[in-house]
C-alpha positions in Angstrom: 21.1 13.5 -16.3 20.3 16.0 -19.1 17.6 15.7 -21.7 20.2 15.3 -24.5 21.8 12.4 -22.6 18.5 10.7 -22.1 17.6 11.0 -25.8 20.7 9.0 -26.6 20.1 6.3 -24.0 18.5 3.0 -25.0 14.9 2.2 -23.8 14.8 0.0 -20.7 11.0 0.0 -20.0 8.5 0.3 -22.7 4.7 0.5 -22.5 2.7 0.0 -25.7 -1.1 0.4 -25.8 -1.4 -0.9 -22.3 -5.0 -1.3 -21.1 -6.4 -2.8 -17.9 -10.0 -3.7 -17.1 -11.5 -5.5 -14.1 -14.4 -8.0 -14.4 -17.3 -7.3 -12.1 -20.9 -8.6 -11.8 -21.9 -5.7 -13.9 -19.4 -6.5 -16.6 -15.9 -5.3 -17.5 -14.8 -2.0 -15.9 -11.9 -0.3 -17.8 -9.4 1.4 -15.5 -6.5 2.1 -17.9 -6.9 2.7 -21.6 -4.1 2.7 -24.3 -1.1 3.9 -22.4 2.1 4.3 -24.4 5.5 5.7 -23.1 9.1 4.7 -22.7 11.5 4.9 -19.8 15.2 5.1 -20.8 18.3 3.6 -19.1 19.3 5.7 -16.1 16.2 7.8 -16.2 14.0 8.8 -13.2 10.4 9.0 -14.4 7.6 10.0 -12.0 4.0 9.0 -12.8 1.4 11.5 -11.5 -2.3 12.0 -11.8 -5.5 12.5 -9.9 -6.5 10.1 -7.0 -8.1 7.0 -8.3 -6.8 7.4 -11.9 -5.1 4.1 -11.9 -1.5 4.9 -11.0 -1.0 1.9 -8.7 -2.8 -0.4 -11.1 -0.4 0.7 -13.8 2.5 0.0 -11.4 1.2 -3.5 -10.7 1.0 -4.1 -14.5 4.5 -2.8 -15.0 5.9 -5.1 -12.3 4.0 -8.2 -13.4 1.9 -8.4 -10.3 -1.3 -8.0 -12.4 -2.1 -9.2 -15.8 -2.6 -6.7 -18.7 -5.9 -6.8 -20.5 -4.4 -5.6 -23.8 -1.2 -4.0 -25.1 2.3 -4.7 -23.7 4.8 -3.7 -21.1 8.4 -4.7 -22.0 11.7 -4.6 -20.2 14.7 -4.5 -22.5 12.4 -5.5 -25.3 11.0 -8.6 -23.6 7.3 -8.8 -22.6 6.5 -8.6 -18.9 4.2 -11.5 -18.0 5.3 -11.9 -14.4 7.6 -10.2 -11.9 10.9 -9.6 -13.9 14.1 -10.7 -12.2 15.6 -7.3 -13.3 13.1 -5.3 -11.3 12.7 -4.5 -7.6 9.7 -2.8 -5.9 9.6 -0.5 -2.9 6.2 -0.1 -1.3 4.7 2.9 0.5 3.9 0.8 3.6 7.4 -0.2 4.8 5.8 -1.6 8.0 4.2 -4.3 5.9 7.1 -5.0 3.6 9.8 -5.4 6.4 9.8 -8.5 8.6 9.7 -7.2 12.2 11.2 -10.4 13.6 14.3 -10.1 11.4 17.2 -7.8 12.0 18.1 -5.0 9.5 20.8 -7.2 8.0 18.5 -10.2 7.6 15.8 -8.1 6.0 18.3 -6.8 3.4 19.5 -10.4 2.9 16.1 -11.8 2.0 16.0 -11.2 -1.8 19.6 -12.5 -2.1 18.8 -15.9 -0.6 17.6 -17.3 -4.0 20.5 -15.8 -6.0 23.5 -18.1 -6.6 26.0 -15.6 -5.3 29.4 -16.3 -3.7 29.2 -15.7 0.0 31.7 -12.8 -0.2 29.7 -11.0 -2.9 26.4 -11.4 -0.9 28.0 -9.9 2.2 29.5 -7.1 0.1 26.1 -6.3 -1.4 24.5 -6.1 2.0 27.2 -3.9 3.4 27.2 -1.7 0.3 23.5 -1.2 0.3 23.3 -0.3 4.0 26.2 2.1 3.6 24.5 3.7 0.5 21.3 4.4 2.5 23.2 5.7 5.6 22.5 2.6 7.8 26.1 1.2 8.2 26.3 0.0 11.8 22.5 -0.7 12.1 22.8 -4.3 10.9 21.7 -5.9 14.3 18.8 -3.6 15.0 15.2 -4.6 14.4 12.8 -2.5 12.3 10.7 -1.7 15.3 13.7 -0.1 16.9 14.0 2.4 14.0 12.2 5.5 13.0 9.8 5.5 10.0 12.4 7.1 7.7 15.1 4.6 8.7 12.7 1.7 8.1 12.0 2.9 4.6 15.8 3.2 4.1 16.0 -0.5 5.1 13.3 -1.3 2.4 15.3 0.7 -0.2 18.6 -1.0 0.9 16.9 -4.4 0.4 15.9 -3.4 -3.1 19.3 -2.0 -4.2 21.2 -5.0 -2.7 19.4 -7.1 -5.3 21.0 -4.8 -7.9 17.9 -4.5 -10.2 18.1 -2.7 -13.5 14.8 -1.0 -12.8 13.7 0.2 -9.3 9.9 0.8 -9.1 8.7 2.8 -6.1 5.0 3.2 -5.1 4.5 6.4 -3.0 7.8 5.5 -1.2 8.0 8.7 0.9 4.3 9.4 1.6 4.4 8.0 5.2 7.3 10.0 6.6 7.7 13.6 7.8 8.6 16.4 5.4 12.3 16.7 6.4 12.8 12.9 6.1 11.0 13.0 2.7 13.5 15.5 1.4 16.4 13.3 2.7 14.9 10.2 1.0 14.4 12.1 -2.3 18.1 13.0 -2.3 18.9 9.4 -1.5 16.9 8.3 -4.6 19.0 10.6 -6.7 22.3 9.3 -5.2 21.2 5.7 -5.8 20.6 6.5 -9.5 24.1 7.9 -9.7 25.8 5.3 -7.7 24.2 2.2 -9.1 23.0 3.4 -12.6 19.5 2.2 -12.0 16.4 3.2 -13.9 13.8 4.4 -11.4 10.1 4.7 -11.8 8.2 6.5 -9.0 4.4 6.7 -8.6 3.6 9.8 -6.4 0.8 12.2 -5.5 3.3 14.9 -4.6 3.8 17.3 -7.5 6.9 19.0 -6.0 8.5 15.6 -5.5 7.8 14.6 -9.1 9.4 17.8 -10.5 12.4 17.6 -8.1 13.2 13.9 -8.8 12.2 13.5 -12.5 14.0 13.6 -15.8 10.4 13.3 -17.1 7.0 13.5 -15.5 4.3 11.3 -17.0 0.9 12.8 -16.3 -2.2 10.5 -16.4 -5.7 11.9 -17.0 -9.1 11.0 -18.3 -11.1 8.0 -17.2 -10.1 5.3 -18.1 -6.6 6.6 -17.7 -4.5 7.8 -20.6 -1.2 9.7 -20.8 -2.2 13.3 -21.2 1.3 14.8 -21.2 5.0 13.8 -20.8 7.0 16.7 -19.5 10.8 16.9 -19.7 12.6 18.2 -16.6 16.2 19.4 -17.1 17.6 21.6 -14.4 21.2 20.8 -15.4 23.9 19.6 -13.0 23.2 18.2 -9.5 19.9 19.0 -7.8 19.6 20.5 -4.3 16.6 20.8 -2.2 17.1 24.6 -1.6 18.6 25.9 -4.8 16.7 23.6 -7.3 13.3 24.4 -5.7 14.1 28.1 -5.8 14.7 28.4 -9.5 11.9 29.9 -11.6 11.8 26.8 -13.8 10.8 24.7 -10.8 7.7 26.9 -10.1 6.8 26.9 -13.8 7.0 23.1 -14.1 5.1 22.6 -10.8 2.3 24.9 -12.0 2.2 23.1 -15.4 1.9 19.7 -13.8 -0.7 20.9 -11.2 -2.9 22.4 -13.9 -2.8 19.2 -15.9 -3.8 17.2 -12.9 -6.5 19.7 -11.9 -8.1 19.5 -15.3 -7.9 15.7 -15.3 -9.5 15.5 -11.9 
């Protein structure tokens, strides 16, 4: 997706003056201060920043898993005050999010159980999601019979079977080896194209952020603020070898790294 296309797309996820503090015995401790940014329909946005800056806290606020101290997070213009039905979340720890006593097919079926779908549509969604992540034929296997990368594919399949408008991913590829990570990054790009989802990724990996993103949202300072929003437009389809080899990739990686280094 090009920068011009994104500018014309409507806003799907909006953050306005979002702040989050935690109450402790010593008083209120601010973690996030006055964040403002938008994520547009069909965009992949990566959120980066130094360790401990509040990226996961922000993600929990965006997904309605934690309350917001002040400001707003909105999806399609509606305030988020609990987990939105239009959103799905993929965690880093796939071993904790999958049910080891359920087969792959039953794990993917879980979020569909409360939807009033015709049986045929439910089965089609499960088959389509598993095919999209390259796990067609693995329906009867159990998570413990799969590699780490395949288990994360199951977690992603479960999310996309739900057909969310927004897919939020918290360090989704941090627990797999480098080659599998590249494969899952490309899977993320294919999911966006196939299902038209808006995707928000929290990551510590700068190269991953530059490779995946239409825009990189850099957090800094303490409590956290948005220090920079960087447009990424390589044009056309991305490829692990050719995209990472272009001079613009190295320039963007250096720019993001320098921002995070200063913030840390």
